[in-house]
Structures are given as structure tokens and as C-alpha cells.
C-alpha positions as CSV (number, residue, x, y, z in Angstrom):
1,Q,62.3,-103.0,116.6
2,V,64.0,-99.5,116.8
3,Q,64.5,-97.4,120.0
4,L,63.2,-93.9,119.4
5,V,64.6,-90.8,121.4
6,E,63.1,-87.3,120.6
7,S,64.7,-84.3,121.7
8,G,64.5,-80.6,120.6
9,G,61.1,-79.4,121.9
10,G,60.1,-76.2,123.8
11,L,58.4,-73.0,124.3
12,V,58.3,-70.7,121.4
13,Q,56.5,-67.3,120.0
14,A,53.9,-67.6,117.1
15,G,56.1,-67.2,114.2
16,G,59.3,-69.0,115.4
17,S,60.8,-71.9,114.4
18,L,62.1,-75.3,116.1
19,R,63.8,-78.1,115.0
20,L,63.2,-81.5,116.7
21,S,65.5,-84.3,116.6
22,C,64.9,-88.2,116.9
23,A,67.9,-90.0,117.6
24,A,67.7,-94.2,116.9
25,S,69.2,-97.2,117.9
26,G,70.4,-99.8,116.1
27,R,72.2,-100.9,112.8
28,T,68.9,-101.0,110.5
29,F,67.8,-97.3,110.8
30,S,68.4,-96.8,107.0
31,S,66.0,-99.9,106.2
32,Y,63.0,-97.8,108.1
33,A,60.8,-95.0,106.8
34,M,60.6,-92.7,109.5
35,G,57.6,-90.2,110.8
36,W,56.5,-87.6,112.7
37,F,53.2,-87.4,114.6
38,R,51.8,-84.8,116.8
39,Q,49.1,-85.2,119.9
40,V,47.1,-82.9,121.9
41,P,45.4,-83.9,125.2
42,G,41.8,-85.2,124.8
43,K,42.6,-85.6,120.9
44,D,43.8,-88.3,118.8
45,R,47.3,-88.5,117.8
46,E,47.7,-87.2,114.4
47,F,49.8,-87.9,111.3
48,V,52.4,-84.8,110.8
49,A,55.1,-86.3,108.1
50,R,56.7,-89.0,106.8
51,V,59.9,-89.7,104.7
52,T,61.2,-92.8,103.2
53,S,64.3,-94.9,104.3
54,S,66.5,-93.2,101.9
55,G,65.2,-90.0,102.3
56,G,64.1,-89.3,98.9
57,G,60.8,-89.2,99.2
58,T,58.4,-87.1,101.8
59,Y,54.9,-86.5,103.0
60,Y,53.1,-83.9,104.9
61,A,49.6,-83.6,106.5
62,D,47.8,-80.4,104.8
63,S,48.3,-78.5,108.0
64,V,51.7,-78.3,108.0
65,K,52.8,-78.5,104.4
66,G,55.0,-75.5,103.5
67,R,56.0,-74.5,106.9
68,F,57.4,-78.1,108.1
69,T,60.3,-80.2,106.7
70,I,61.2,-84.0,107.4
71,S,65.0,-84.9,106.8
72,R,67.0,-87.7,107.7
73,D,70.6,-88.4,108.1
74,N,71.2,-92.1,107.9
75,A,74.9,-91.8,109.2
76,K,73.8,-90.3,112.3
77,N,70.8,-92.6,112.5
78,T,68.5,-89.1,113.1
79,V,65.4,-88.0,111.6
80,Y,64.6,-84.2,111.8
81,L,61.4,-82.2,111.6
82,Q,62.2,-78.3,110.8
83,M,59.2,-76.4,112.0
84,N,58.6,-72.9,111.0
85,S,56.2,-70.2,111.2
86,L,54.8,-71.8,114.2
87,Q,51.4,-71.5,115.2
88,P,49.4,-71.8,118.9
89,E,47.6,-74.6,116.9
90,D,50.7,-76.5,116.7
91,T,51.1,-77.2,120.6
92,A,51.5,-80.8,121.1
93,V,53.4,-83.8,122.0
94,Y,55.5,-84.6,119.5
95,Y,56.3,-88.2,118.4
96,C,58.5,-90.1,116.3
97,A,57.7,-93.2,114.6
98,A,59.7,-96.2,112.3
99,D,58.2,-98.1,110.0
100,S,59.8,-101.3,109.0
101,R,57.7,-102.8,106.5
102,F,56.9,-100.4,103.9
103,S,60.4,-98.2,103.8
104,W,60.1,-97.2,100.4
105,V,56.5,-95.5,100.5
106,A,55.8,-92.0,101.3
107,P,52.3,-91.1,100.7
108,G,49.6,-92.9,101.7
109,R,51.1,-94.7,104.9
110,T,50.0,-92.2,107.6
111,R,48.3,-94.1,110.2
112,I,49.3,-95.2,113.5
113,S,48.9,-98.8,112.7
114,D,51.3,-98.6,109.9
115,F,54.5,-97.3,112.2
116,D,55.7,-100.3,114.4
117,S,58.1,-98.5,117.0
118,W,57.7,-95.1,118.9
119,G,59.5,-92.5,121.1
120,Q,58.4,-91.2,124.0
121,G,57.6,-87.8,123.0
122,T,58.7,-84.0,123.2
123,Q,56.5,-81.3,124.0
124,V,56.5,-78.1,121.7
125,T,54.5,-75.5,123.1
126,V,53.8,-72.2,120.9
127,S,52.7,-69.1,122.6
128,S,50.6,-66.1,121.1
């Protein structure tokens, strides 16, 4: 498994932007598909975005499509989530996750069980 550490969360006003980063340890980062999820207290963790191991394929939840962009830099062992036009309903703890089994797949693998390594999360709060 890979160790993941998120950063970049914080407080932002509605309409603003944030960029989350997730740094991965180990030499096999480029062999993992990566994803972002988010969770609000009392609710299930939900899928946000996914990128293939090469970075060539991406997939988004409908709720963030057109506003969020997932990308990765395999030379830096880092995956990013650029979040624009943030709204109060985007407030959540954001988690990055790694999928070691189907790294070339972008759509369709959006369940929590499709990912086998998780970070500790970073809080994003959007004020109205």
C-alpha cells in the first residue's frame, strides 16, 4: 500500500477556489489510479473525482463536473484537486485514495471499496 497525506484545505468564501494536494510515499505511485472523496458528518463518504495512473483519463461526480479538476504529477508523487466556484455544499472533509488494481480505468470505479489506500483527510469549509 501507499501512504497518502492531503493538504491545502481551509476556509474560503462562496465562489472562491482552493487546490488540494495529496502526496504519496513509495516508488509505485505512477502505477495507481487516484481519487478524491469527501464526507460530511453524519453522511456517507462520496466520490468526487478519479484519474488514471497515467493522468490521461479523468472522471467526475456530476455535482462537481465543470468546477473541479483532478490532475497528477507522477514525478512529484502528487495528485491535485483544483476546486473552483466553491459553494457551501462543497464543505466537507476531503480524502484522497489510491486504487492499485485497475489503474487504467477512469469511469466506473467510484466506490469506497474500489480504493485500497486512504489519506487522513483535509477540511474544506465554504462560507456563504
